[in-house]
PLY file of the C-alpha trace (Angstrom):
ply
format ascii 1.0
element vertex 147
property float x
property float y
property float z
element edge 146
property int vertex1
property int vertex2
end_header
7.98 -12.63 -8.50
10.75 -11.61 -10.35
9.45 -8.52 -12.04
9.74 -4.65 -11.04
7.14 -2.35 -10.33
7.50 1.62 -10.76
4.01 3.37 -10.42
3.33 6.39 -9.02
-0.55 7.54 -7.99
-1.07 11.41 -6.74
-4.01 13.29 -6.23
-3.12 17.47 -5.92
-3.56 20.64 -7.40
-1.67 22.41 -10.15
0.74 24.86 -9.25
0.88 26.69 -12.33
-0.66 26.24 -16.10
0.51 23.61 -18.54
3.37 24.51 -20.39
3.38 22.79 -23.77
6.47 22.15 -26.22
5.51 21.07 -29.56
8.15 19.03 -31.85
8.27 18.21 -35.29
6.32 15.58 -36.54
3.01 16.85 -34.69
4.03 15.48 -31.04
4.09 17.67 -27.88
5.04 17.83 -24.09
3.15 19.41 -21.71
4.86 19.81 -17.94
3.62 21.43 -14.70
3.96 21.28 -11.42
1.57 19.52 -9.07
1.07 20.17 -5.12
0.34 17.33 -2.57
-0.26 18.16 0.89
0.64 16.18 4.19
-1.04 17.54 7.25
-0.62 16.18 11.14
-0.83 17.44 14.39
2.16 18.28 16.38
1.79 16.29 19.88
4.23 18.40 21.99
2.27 22.05 20.87
-0.96 20.63 19.23
-0.42 22.56 16.43
-1.43 21.59 12.83
1.57 21.48 10.21
1.02 21.04 6.74
3.93 20.07 4.64
3.40 20.42 1.02
5.71 18.41 -1.85
6.10 19.14 -5.36
6.45 16.87 -8.19
7.11 17.92 -11.81
4.46 16.29 -14.10
4.75 15.29 -17.89
2.04 14.72 -20.13
2.47 13.41 -23.76
0.46 14.46 -26.81
-3.21 14.30 -27.03
-3.15 13.92 -23.16
-0.80 16.95 -23.23
-3.18 18.77 -25.29
-6.07 17.68 -23.27
-4.37 18.89 -20.10
-3.53 22.41 -21.61
-7.05 22.67 -22.79
-9.32 22.21 -19.49
-6.49 22.51 -16.34
-5.90 25.49 -14.74
-3.68 26.33 -11.85
-5.42 25.61 -8.39
-7.39 22.79 -10.17
-7.05 19.34 -8.24
-6.39 16.58 -10.86
-5.17 12.56 -10.22
-2.30 11.61 -11.95
-1.05 7.92 -12.73
2.06 7.08 -13.68
5.92 6.47 -13.54
9.24 7.80 -12.41
11.69 9.12 -14.53
15.16 10.78 -13.36
17.06 12.87 -16.05
20.43 14.19 -16.13
21.30 17.27 -17.44
23.84 20.07 -17.61
23.95 23.39 -15.93
25.56 26.51 -17.20
28.82 26.06 -15.37
28.63 22.35 -16.89
27.81 20.66 -13.56
25.84 17.43 -13.68
22.19 18.26 -11.96
19.40 16.00 -12.00
15.72 16.35 -12.41
12.94 13.48 -11.21
9.65 13.44 -13.03
6.44 11.98 -13.03
5.56 10.87 -16.45
1.59 10.74 -16.95
0.18 7.71 -18.41
-3.47 8.48 -16.87
-5.41 11.14 -15.07
-8.52 12.44 -14.15
-10.15 16.02 -13.40
-11.42 16.01 -10.10
-12.47 20.02 -10.09
-15.89 21.10 -10.61
-15.92 23.94 -13.59
-18.37 26.01 -12.16
-18.45 28.57 -15.01
-20.06 25.92 -17.49
-21.94 23.37 -16.47
-22.35 21.38 -19.45
-18.73 21.56 -20.15
-17.48 20.29 -17.27
-19.94 16.94 -18.03
-18.19 16.42 -21.59
-14.63 17.25 -20.67
-14.10 13.63 -18.41
-14.98 11.35 -21.25
-12.46 13.48 -23.67
-9.91 13.38 -21.18
-10.34 9.42 -19.95
-10.36 8.46 -23.83
-7.20 10.24 -24.59
-5.46 8.60 -21.26
-6.72 5.45 -22.92
-4.82 6.14 -25.88
-1.84 6.61 -24.30
-1.65 3.90 -21.98
-0.23 0.46 -23.48
-2.03 -1.84 -21.27
-5.35 -3.01 -22.61
-8.31 -1.84 -20.32
-11.82 -3.88 -19.78
-14.00 -2.12 -22.16
-11.50 -3.38 -24.91
-12.19 -7.19 -23.85
-15.71 -6.93 -24.51
-15.56 -10.61 -25.63
-14.33 -12.22 -22.63
-16.61 -14.42 -20.07
-15.49 -13.03 -16.96
0 1
1 2
2 3
3 4
4 5
5 6
6 7
7 8
8 9
9 10
10 11
11 12
12 13
13 14
14 15
15 16
16 17
17 18
18 19
19 20
20 21
21 22
22 23
23 24
24 25
25 26
26 27
27 28
28 29
29 30
30 31
31 32
32 33
33 34
34 35
35 36
36 37
37 38
38 39
39 40
40 41
41 42
42 43
43 44
44 45
45 46
46 47
47 48
48 49
49 50
50 51
51 52
52 53
53 54
54 55
55 56
56 57
57 58
58 59
59 60
60 61
61 62
62 63
63 64
64 65
65 66
66 67
67 68
68 69
69 70
70 71
71 72
72 73
73 74
74 75
75 76
76 77
77 78
78 79
79 80
80 81
81 82
82 83
83 84
84 85
85 86
86 87
87 88
88 89
89 90
90 91
91 92
92 93
93 94
94 95
95 96
96 97
97 98
98 99
99 100
100 101
101 102
102 103
103 104
104 105
105 106
106 107
107 108
108 109
109 110
110 111
111 112
112 113
113 114
114 115
115 116
116 117
117 118
118 119
119 120
120 121
121 122
122 123
123 124
124 125
125 126
126 127
127 128
128 129
129 130
130 131
131 132
132 133
133 134
134 135
135 136
136 137
137 138
138 139
139 140
140 141
141 142
142 143
143 144
144 145
145 146
């Protein structure tokens, strides 16, 4: 196989609200931090240790609007995407780098107890929006295939 692969799958909790940026032409970008945890027991001290890793998530257009509408700080979410590193300059002219997850698919995992009817209706809308942002066809798009 001569191809390459850049794929990330994360399940974590939002560290903050989704921050939206709107552009001319109707496009938008949403950004939020996502925390994932690793827990293990130190064999010498028998102490449970938890390490938290923070990820910068970037969602675009309709998917970003859905995330802004339904996700809040602390919510659990599944994110699928690819790594992208950006280079930028700080105030002093030094080169800085940021690694982000460019989200291509997501799924809400937190139950919203405020309105049980709303929780069941938000999932299909999120799946539809992420299918629109994904360039790969899904099984639903190929109903006429014999397998």
